[in-house]
N, C-alpha and C positions, 0 to 999 in steps of 0.2 A: 794223658792227653792234653793238648791245649785247647782251652775254651774261651779265655778272655779275648783273643784276637779275632774271634768270630761274632763278637757282639755288635760290631758296627755293621754287620750284614742285615740286620734287623731294623725295622722302622723305629724312629725315636719313641721314647716313653711319652705318654700324654702329659701335658703341663698341669699345673695345680688348678689353672682355671678351666682347662677342658674337663679335669676330673670332677670339678665343682659342678658343672653344667650337666655331667652325666649322671651325678648323684640326684641333682635336682629333677632331671627328667624321670628317673626311675621313682622318685618319691611321688611325683605326680601321676605316675602309672600303676603305683600300687594298688589304687583302690579298685582297678579292673581286676586285679588277680586275688583280691581278698574274698576267695570263694572256696567252697568245700572240695571242689575237685583239686585245686592247687594245694589245699592244706593236706589232702590224702596223699599227693605225691611227695610232699614235704616230709611228713611222716615216714614215708617208705624210703626217704633219702638221708635219714638220721643215723649216724654212727652213735649209738647209745652208749655214753661214756661214764665210767667210774675210776677216777685217777686220783684218789684222795690218800693221804698218809695214814689214814686208819682203815683202809681196805684190807680184808682178811679173807681166808678161805670160806668161812660161812657166809659173809656178807656179799662176797662176790658169787657164791653158789646161789643164794636167794635171788640177786640180782639177774643172774641168767636164767633162772627158773621162771621168774615173772615173764621176761622177754619170751621164752620158749612157749609159755602157755598163752600168749597173747592171740595166735592165730585161732585157737578153738573158742576163745572168749569173744573175739571180734572177726567172724569170719567174712565179713562184708569189706575189711579193711586190709591192705598189705601190711605186713610188720615192718618194722625199722629194717635197715640194710645189714647192720652188723652191730656187735658189742665190742667196744674198745676198753681194753684193760692193760695194767702193767703186765711185763712178760711172765713173771711167776704165776699168774692166774690164767694164762692161756689153756692150759690143760684142763683146769677146773670148769672153764666155760664150755670147752668141747664135750665134756661129759655131760653137760646139762642141756645142751641145745642139739645133740645128736639127732638126726632124722627130721631137723627142721631146715629151711632154706637160709636161716641166718649164717653170716659169716663172722669170723672172729678176727678182730683187728687188735694188734699189739703195738703199743708205743715201743720204741727202741733206739738203740744208737746213741745212748747218753742222754735221753730225754730227761728234762726239758731243756738243758742248756747246751748240749752237744759239746761239752767242755771236758773230754776225757780222751783217752788214747785211742787211735783209730782201731788198734786190736781189740780193745774192749767193746767198741761200737760193732766190730765185725762179729764177735763172738754172742753179742747180745741178740743181733738180728738174726744169727744161724740158728740159736738155741730157741728163739720165738717161732721160727719156721718149723723146726724139728718138733716142737711141741703141740703144732697144729694151727699156727696163725695163717689165714688166709691173706691177709693184708697187714703191712707193717707202716707206721707213722714214724719218720725219723726228722730230725732237725738239721737243716743247713747251718752251718757254723756261722753265725752272726758276726762274730769278731773277725773273721777272715774277709768276710764281705766288706765290713766297715774299713778295714785296713787295706782293701783292694787286693787282697791275696785270692784272686777269683780262681785261678787254676787250682790251688789247693782246695779250697772249698768244693769245687765241682768234682774233682777227682776223688774226694772222700765219698760223695754221693755215687760215683760210678762204681767204686768198691762194694758199697752197700747195696747197690742194685745187684751185683752179681751175688752176694750173699742171700739176698731175698729170693732168688731162683726165680719161679714163676708167679710168685705173690705180687700182689698189687702193692707198689711202693708209692706211699704219699710222702711228699716232702714239705715239711713245715718250714716257711721262710721266716717266721716270727716278724711279721710286718709292722708291728708296733714298735720294734726296737730299731728298725731300718729308717723309719721316719719319711724319708723323702720319696717322691715318686720315681726318680732315677734309681735309687738304690733297690726299691721293691721290685721294679721292672727287670732290673739287671739280675737280681737274685733268682726271679721266676725263670727267666731265660736260662740261666746256668743250671738250675735244678731239672728243668725239662730236658736241655741237652745233654745232661748226665745220666738221663733215663727215668725220670719221674713220670709216673703214670697219673699222679695228681700233684697239683701244688696246693698247700693248705695254708691259711692265713696265720694261724696262731697256736701256741701251746695252752692258752688259757692260764698260764702261770706268771705273767708280768701284768703290768697295770694296764696296758692298752692291748686289748685283744681284737677281735674282728671289727673292722670299721667298713662302711660302703665305700669310701675313698680307696682303701687298699683293694677291696674286691674289684672295683673299676679298673685300676691299674694292672691287677693280676689278669683279669680277664682280656684285657688289651695285650698283655703278654702272650697269652694261650692263643689268641687270634693270629698274633705275628708268627708265632712259631708254627701253627698249623698251616698259615699261607706259605711259609718257606719250606717245611719238610713235609706236610701232607698228614702228619701224625696228629691225632687228636688227644690232648692231655685234659683230664678233668680238674674240676675246681671244688675245693672244699673250704666252706667258711667254718671257723670254730672259735670258740671263746666268747662268752657273754651273750650269746644268742638264746633268748628265753621266751619271747612271744611269738604267736603266730604272724603279727604283722612284721615283726623283724626277719623271720624267716622268709616270708613273702617278699620282702624287699631284695634280698640276696637272689631270689629265684627271678625277680623281675630284671636285676642288674644282668645276670647270666642271659636271660631271654634277650634283652635289648643288644648287648653286645656279642654274644656267641651264637644266638638262634635257638629256637625250640629243640633242634637235634642234640644240643647239649642238656637237655632238661630229661635225663634217664639217671637212674641210681649208678650206672657204669661211668657217668661224667660229671655228676653233681652230688655232693654230699654236704651234711650239716653235722658237725661234731657238737653234741649237747647232752645234757642230762634232763633238767628241768622242762626244756622246750617240749619233749615227747608228751608229757601230761598235758601241757598247755595247748598244743595242737589237737590233741585227742578231744579236749574239752571244746575247742572251737567246732571241731567236725561234728561231735555229738550234741552240741548246744546245751551243755551242762558241765557243772564242774566235775572232773574226774581225776583221780590221783592213783592211776594204775601201776605206772613204773616206779 
């Protein structure tokens, strides 16, 4: 399918100056959102993540057990949204969280670089789904975007959308590698047009992860796409988000650009590991290292 020739049908990307103003406005508004209710929501929007080279069956089993036991331990709080792991651990997680509302997210499709054969990406996504993944996070090919091979990049996502079947597909645009507002905006539009249910800032595997500036551009792209198509696409911030204040800033950016209707776990996620403990500590008013 052709995608590139439809990019000019959308409003233009925000300029760097406009992005800076939006970030400044959100930073000023953060104080009003630094409260327990917002933190409770942010906790419920976390994709609790373990994507380390030293992950193994036992470590992931314990990781999932802790998450599954959170509900009985903290009945006054909603649990995290999902557990995010590498594809070989999807089934392991599934066995530990059975009978809980927790969802399973698997990275796939040549994560984190997307630099492998399309057939390999397709198989990895299909196997993750077969093993029980409810959601799949894949990476838009940054090299193709930077070389302006837009149709190739988007068509890969279209194919992976088909492999993911009815699962939620989150497309990582790796905003830190795209650098400019125009690149981030166009990559976001291409991912959504190709079938993404969410667009996600980062893999967390390069030097520049999530930034408020990238979030502003991506939320504007989501808004433009929704205005044109009527379809709501979610936003996921991931990579380097560790504190309650940082999480609240992304919450505030979404609130200011997309509105409160986007502030549900169906349309807003935060990919993180240490953040869960830090937000739980903020909610409970004491240092807690549960996860």
